[in-house]
C-alpha positions as CSV (number, residue, x, y, z in Angstrom):
1,M,13.6,-39.4,14.2
2,S,10.4,-38.5,15.7
3,S,12.0,-36.5,18.4
4,F,14.2,-34.8,15.8
5,I,10.7,-33.8,14.1
6,I,9.2,-32.5,17.4
7,N,12.5,-30.7,18.3
8,K,12.2,-28.5,14.6
9,I,8.4,-28.2,14.8
10,R,9.0,-26.7,18.3
11,F,11.8,-24.5,17.0
12,I,9.8,-23.2,14.1
13,L,6.8,-22.5,16.5
14,N,9.1,-20.5,19.0
15,E,10.5,-18.3,15.9
16,I,7.0,-17.7,14.7
17,W,6.1,-16.7,18.3
18,I,9.6,-14.4,18.5
19,V,8.7,-13.0,15.2
20,I,5.2,-11.7,15.9
21,R,6.1,-10.6,19.1
22,Q,8.7,-8.3,18.5
23,T,6.5,-7.1,15.3
24,L,3.6,-6.3,17.8
25,S,6.0,-4.6,20.3
26,D,8.1,-2.8,17.3
27,W,4.6,-1.7,16.1
28,V,3.3,-0.2,19.8
29,K,6.6,1.4,20.7
30,D,6.9,3.1,16.9
31,N,3.5,4.9,17.2
32,I,2.2,3.6,14.4
33,P,-1.7,4.4,15.4
34,T,-0.5,8.1,15.7
35,Y,1.0,7.6,12.2
36,G,-1.7,6.5,11.0
37,A,-4.2,8.9,12.2
38,A,-1.3,11.1,10.0
39,L,-1.7,9.1,7.1
40,A,-5.5,9.3,7.2
41,F,-5.5,13.6,7.7
42,Y,-2.7,13.6,4.6
43,T,-5.6,11.2,2.6
44,I,-8.3,13.9,2.8
45,F,-6.2,16.4,0.4
46,S,-4.6,13.6,-1.3
47,V,-7.2,10.9,-2.8
48,A,-8.5,13.0,-5.4
49,P,-5.4,14.3,-7.0
50,L,-4.4,10.2,-6.8
51,L,-6.8,8.9,-8.3
52,I,-6.9,11.7,-10.7
53,I,-3.2,11.0,-12.0
54,L,-4.7,7.3,-11.8
55,V,-7.7,7.8,-14.3
56,A,-5.7,10.0,-16.4
57,V,-3.0,7.4,-17.0
58,A,-4.6,4.0,-17.2
59,G,-7.3,6.7,-19.3
60,F,-4.6,6.7,-22.7
61,V,-5.2,2.9,-22.5
62,F,-8.5,2.5,-21.8
63,G,-10.8,5.6,-21.9
64,D,-12.1,7.4,-18.6
65,A,-15.2,6.2,-18.5
66,A,-14.0,2.2,-18.9
67,T,-11.1,3.5,-16.4
68,T,-13.6,4.9,-14.0
69,G,-16.2,2.2,-14.1
70,Q,-13.7,-0.4,-13.4
71,L,-11.5,1.9,-10.7
72,E,-15.2,2.0,-8.7
73,E,-15.5,-1.8,-9.2
74,Y,-12.3,-2.5,-7.5
75,M,-13.0,0.4,-4.8
76,S,-16.4,-1.4,-4.4
77,Q,-14.3,-5.1,-3.7
78,L,-12.3,-3.1,-1.1
79,M,-14.5,-0.5,0.7
80,G,-18.0,-1.7,-0.5
81,P,-20.5,0.1,-3.3
82,E,-21.9,2.7,-1.0
83,L,-18.6,4.0,0.4
84,A,-16.6,3.6,-3.3
85,S,-19.6,5.8,-5.3
86,A,-19.5,8.2,-2.7
87,L,-15.2,8.4,-3.1
88,Q,-16.0,9.0,-7.1
89,D,-18.1,11.4,-6.6
90,F,-16.0,13.5,-4.4
91,V,-13.3,13.2,-6.9
92,L,-15.2,14.0,-9.7
93,D,-16.5,17.5,-7.8
94,A,-13.3,18.0,-6.6
95,Y,-11.8,19.3,-9.7
96,E,-12.7,21.1,-12.5
97,P,-11.2,21.4,-15.4
98,A,-9.1,24.6,-15.5
99,S,-9.5,27.3,-18.3
100,G,-6.5,28.8,-19.6
101,I,-3.1,27.5,-19.7
102,I,-1.7,29.3,-16.6
103,A,-4.8,28.3,-14.6
104,T,-4.0,24.8,-16.3
105,V,-0.4,24.8,-14.9
106,I,-1.1,26.1,-11.5
107,S,-4.1,23.3,-11.3
108,L,-1.5,20.2,-12.3
109,G,1.1,21.5,-10.4
110,L,-1.2,21.3,-7.3
111,I,-2.4,18.0,-7.9
112,L,0.8,16.4,-8.5
113,F,2.3,18.4,-5.5
114,L,-1.1,16.8,-3.0
115,A,-0.7,13.3,-5.0
116,T,2.7,13.0,-3.6
117,T,1.9,14.3,-0.2
118,I,0.6,10.8,1.1
119,I,3.5,9.5,-0.7
120,T,6.1,11.1,1.1
121,Q,4.3,10.9,4.3
122,L,4.1,6.7,3.8
123,K,8.2,7.2,3.5
124,N,8.6,9.0,6.8
125,T,6.8,6.4,8.4
126,L,8.7,3.9,6.7
127,N,12.0,5.5,7.6
128,N,10.8,5.7,11.7
129,I,10.2,1.8,11.4
130,W,13.4,1.2,9.6
131,N,15.2,3.4,12.2
132,V,16.6,5.9,9.6
133,T,16.7,9.5,8.9
134,T,18.3,12.1,5.9
135,K,21.4,13.2,6.7
136,P,21.4,16.8,7.8
137,E,23.8,17.7,5.3
138,V,21.9,16.5,2.3
139,S,18.3,17.6,3.7
140,G,16.8,20.9,2.3
141,F,15.0,21.6,-0.8
142,K,16.8,19.6,-3.1
143,R,16.1,16.7,-1.2
144,F,12.4,17.7,-0.8
145,I,12.5,17.8,-4.9
146,I,13.8,14.4,-5.3
147,D,11.6,12.4,-2.8
148,R,8.5,14.2,-4.5
149,F,9.8,12.7,-7.9
150,V,10.1,9.5,-6.0
151,A,6.7,9.6,-4.8
152,L,5.9,10.2,-8.6
153,A,7.2,7.4,-9.6
154,L,5.8,5.5,-7.5
155,I,2.2,6.7,-8.2
156,L,3.2,5.7,-12.1
157,I,4.2,2.4,-10.9
158,F,0.5,1.8,-9.0
159,A,-0.9,3.4,-12.3
160,S,1.1,0.6,-14.5
161,L,-0.3,-1.9,-12.2
162,F,-3.7,-0.6,-12.4
163,I,-3.8,-1.1,-16.4
164,L,-2.0,-4.5,-16.1
165,S,-4.7,-5.5,-13.5
166,M,-7.1,-4.3,-16.4
167,M,-5.8,-5.7,-19.0
168,M,-5.7,-9.2,-17.1
169,D,-9.6,-9.1,-16.5
170,L,-10.2,-8.2,-20.3
171,V,-7.9,-11.5,-20.7
172,L,-10.0,-13.7,-18.5
173,Y,-12.9,-12.4,-19.6
174,A,-12.0,-13.3,-23.1
175,L,-11.3,-16.5,-22.1
176,E,-14.2,-17.8,-19.9
177,S,-16.5,-16.1,-23.5
178,F,-14.5,-18.5,-25.2
179,L,-13.7,-21.6,-23.2
180,D,-17.4,-21.3,-21.2
181,P,-19.1,-23.3,-24.0
182,I,-16.5,-26.5,-24.0
183,M,-16.0,-26.0,-20.2
184,P,-19.4,-25.3,-18.4
185,G,-19.1,-24.5,-15.1
186,G,-15.8,-23.3,-15.1
187,V,-16.6,-19.7,-13.5
188,G,-15.4,-20.9,-10.4
189,V,-11.8,-21.5,-12.1
190,W,-11.7,-17.9,-13.6
191,S,-12.5,-16.5,-10.4
192,T,-10.2,-18.3,-8.4
193,L,-7.6,-17.3,-11.2
194,N,-8.6,-13.4,-10.7
195,S,-8.1,-13.7,-7.1
196,I,-5.1,-14.8,-7.4
197,F,-3.7,-12.4,-9.7
198,S,-5.2,-9.9,-8.0
199,F,-3.3,-10.9,-4.5
200,L,0.0,-11.2,-6.8
201,V,-0.5,-7.5,-7.9
202,L,-0.9,-6.4,-4.1
203,V,2.1,-8.6,-3.1
204,V,4.1,-6.3,-6.4
205,L,2.8,-2.9,-4.6
206,F,3.8,-4.0,-1.4
207,A,7.5,-4.9,-3.0
208,V,7.6,-2.3,-4.6
209,T,6.8,0.0,-2.0
210,F,9.0,-1.0,0.8
211,K,12.0,-1.5,-1.6
212,M,11.8,2.1,-3.2
213,L,10.3,4.6,-0.4
214,P,12.6,4.3,2.5
215,D,15.7,5.1,2.7
216,I,17.7,2.0,2.9
217,R,19.5,-0.8,0.7
218,I,17.5,-3.7,0.8
219,R,17.1,-6.7,-1.3
220,W,14.3,-8.4,-3.4
221,T,14.0,-11.5,-1.3
222,D,13.6,-9.4,1.8
223,V,11.0,-7.6,0.6
224,I,8.9,-10.1,-1.1
225,V,8.6,-12.3,2.2
226,G,7.4,-8.7,3.7
227,A,5.4,-8.0,0.6
228,V,3.5,-11.7,1.1
229,V,2.5,-11.1,4.9
230,T,1.8,-7.8,4.3
231,A,-0.7,-8.3,1.6
232,L,-2.3,-11.6,3.6
233,L,-2.9,-9.0,6.7
234,F,-4.3,-6.2,4.2
235,L,-7.1,-9.0,2.9
236,L,-7.9,-9.7,6.7
237,G,-8.0,-6.4,7.9
238,V,-10.1,-5.5,4.3
239,W,-12.4,-9.0,5.7
240,L,-12.3,-7.6,9.1
241,I,-13.4,-3.8,8.2
242,S,-16.0,-4.4,5.6
243,I,-17.8,-6.5,8.5
244,Y,-17.7,-3.0,10.8
245,M,-18.8,-1.2,7.2
246,G,-21.8,-3.7,7.4
247,M,-22.7,-2.8,10.6
248,A,-21.8,1.4,10.8
249,T,-24.3,3.3,8.2
250,T,-23.1,6.3,7.0
251,S,-26.3,7.8,9.0
252,T,-24.2,6.9,12.2
253,Y,-22.1,10.0,11.6
254,G,-24.5,12.3,10.1
255,A,-24.7,14.4,7.1
256,A,-20.5,13.8,6.7
257,G,-21.2,9.9,7.5
258,S,-19.8,8.5,3.9
259,F,-16.3,11.0,4.4
260,V,-15.6,9.6,8.3
261,I,-16.1,5.9,7.0
262,F,-13.5,6.7,4.5
263,L,-10.8,7.9,6.7
264,I,-11.9,4.9,9.4
265,W,-11.1,2.8,6.4
266,V,-8.2,4.6,5.5
267,Y,-6.5,4.6,9.4
268,Y,-7.5,1.0,9.8
269,N,-5.7,-0.3,7.1
270,A,-3.0,2.2,7.4
271,M,-2.5,0.6,10.6
272,V,-2.6,-2.7,8.9
273,F,-0.2,-2.1,6.3
274,F,2.8,-0.7,8.8
275,L,2.1,-3.5,10.5
276,G,3.3,-5.2,7.8
277,A,6.0,-3.1,7.4
278,E,7.0,-4.0,11.2
279,F,7.2,-7.5,10.0
280,T,9.3,-7.1,7.1
281,Y,11.6,-5.1,9.7
282,I,12.0,-7.9,12.0
283,Y,12.1,-10.6,9.1
284,T,15.1,-9.0,7.5
285,M,16.9,-8.1,10.7
286,R,16.5,-11.9,12.1
287,Y,16.7,-13.9,8.8
288,G,17.6,-11.1,6.0
289,S,20.5,-10.1,4.2
290,R,22.4,-6.8,5.4
291,V,20.9,-3.4,5.1
292,K,22.5,-0.4,4.6
293,P,21.3,3.2,4.7
294,A,21.0,5.0,1.3
295,K,24.0,7.4,0.7
296,H,21.9,9.8,1.8
297,A,21.1,8.4,4.5
298,E,22.0,7.3,8.2
299,F,20.4,5.3,10.8
300,T,19.2,6.8,14.1
301,K,20.2,3.7,16.3
302,F,23.2,2.0,17.1
303,Y,23.7,-1.5,15.9
304,P,26.9,-3.0,17.2
305,D,27.8,-5.3,14.0
306,G,25.6,-3.5,11.9
307,P,21.9,-4.1,10.9
308,D,22.9,-7.7,9.7
309,E,21.6,-11.2,9.7
310,G,20.5,-12.1,13.1
311,A,20.8,-8.4,14.6
312,Y,17.7,-7.4,15.8
313,G,18.2,-4.1,17.1
314,G,14.8,-4.1,19.1
């Protein structure tokens, strides 16, 4: 019996090592650092429109002031208070309300276009990871418009998750205020519940991204596993980059210090996110269900038996 357990443990550890090795190998082979740099570049133009849409949608429920304050708090947890404050000032200064119908329409169109640009860049990278591309006969302006609508839908889902997160914060705050006289010292419990909920929101966010963006048909059971691992990697990445942020002051990079540090933050976390995407690919190919390209897409590499269970293509 003990020999069986030892062999089982040895087998599991060997499988874990194989998945880690293949994930890192594909991460290098797919040139992820370059894609991370491209994403950081697109973020320069997309971050302000993204946050504007997020505040606008959530502002309908909670008001602009409350939403902006909560957004800054979330960003402070991720990237530190100094960088979060600088980013919020950048967003507020980037776009002034347009006057006139024509100017408003043009401004709205520009915001939507720029906000969806970073999502389409994410889509291109995920397609590269999954070795899939749009069929030549269906590419073009129509596909461009459809991809932009999908990107906008994903942004609205992100906004909905942000609203849900704010509502959960309010619920936990109300419970804490109500039960604190009854359960003194229960602050740690509410803090733990809030951390668990924040982690679940991250998992849902990554799962929806892996499900909606790449041009593949993949089951939720596969993307959930990848999303959980990606969320753990992301939190680890946030912790590691926060250590760097604590050592690298804005004065290190001169006048554009906050801007440069923000780009470093985006670049680092993009590479961590794509590492999670590579894991999702490897896991699905080895242990998951059959993956097929979307109707408008095709695989860019040959799979002898199709990308089925255990059919890792390397």
